[in-house]
N, C-alpha and C positions, 0 to 999 in steps of 0.2 A: 434381489438383492439378498447377500448371505446374512445370516444371523450373527451377531457378534461373538458368539461361542466358537465361529469357527476362524474367528481372527486370532493371532497370537496376543498375548497380553500387551506386548510393546505396541503393536498395529492399533489394539482397541484403544489404549492411553492416546495415542496420536491422533486418531480419528474423532475420539472424544473432544481433545483441545480444540480441532478445528471446528467441529460443530457447535462447541459452547461459543467460539469467536463470532461464527457465522450467524447464529440466533439470539446472541445477546449484545452485540456491539455493532457498530458502524465500521466501514472499511472503504477504502477508495484506493484505486491504482493511481500513483501519479507522484511527483516530488515538489517540495515547496522551493521556491526561487525567488531569490531577492531581486528586485528590479529598482532601478533609479530612473526617475522622469522628471520632466518640466512641465508645469500645468498649463503654461501659457499666459497668466496674468503677470504683466510687465513688472508689477511692483511687489511681486514674491520674491522671496529669499532663492527660489530656483533659479531666477533670472540673473541672479548675481552668481551662479555657480553651485549653490548649496541644493542640489537636486533632492526630491522627495522620495523616500525609501519606501516600498510596498513589497508584500508577500504576494505572490501567486501560485497556484496549483497549476502545474504542468503537466501534461499527458501527451504522449506520442501516440497517434492513432493514423495508421494508413500512410506511413512516412510523413506525416505532418505534425506540427506539434501544435498544440492549442494550450490556451492559458486561461485562468479565471483569477480575477482579483479576489484577495481573501482579506477580509477585514480584519483589523488587529486584534480586534477581540475574540476572534473565532481561529486564530493561528494555531494554538495550543490543541483545540478540538481537531482541527484538519490534520495537524501533525500526528496525532492519536491514531487517525482512521487510517493514514498512510501507513503506520506502524503496524497496525491491525491487519492490512492486507498484506504487509509483508511476512508477518507471523504466519498467515495462513499458507502463503508461498512456499516458506521454509519448512512448514509441517507437512505440506503435500509432497515436496521434494524428498523429505524423509519416508514417505508411504511409497512413492515412486522407486527410491533407490532399494528397499526391502524387497518389493515385486520384481525389481529388475534381477536382484540376485536370486530370488526364487527361480524364475524363469531359466536364468544361466546355469543353476545348480538342479533343474529339472523336478523343482519341487512344486508341484500343482495341489492345491488344496480343494 
């Protein structure tokens, strides 16, 4: 692996941000989706049309979608994990774009 002095200052900053997120925070690929459901209790309000609203972590894998129930008290935390993953992805795209340009311009370091 290259020593960081061989990276441009821009590349070094981006890679540093990625490393900080990866090592200091949690991250997960997916989306939070709201779903409504009926619990099955005939005396519950959902039996009369007021369905229960729940959040699920949704992720596509191999062409199939899988979902996990997220308890209300963890929704904000999971939402932050999803945002952390997206931030890592955006930063990696910046690194890739810079390297794409370097290859295109025949600048190999």
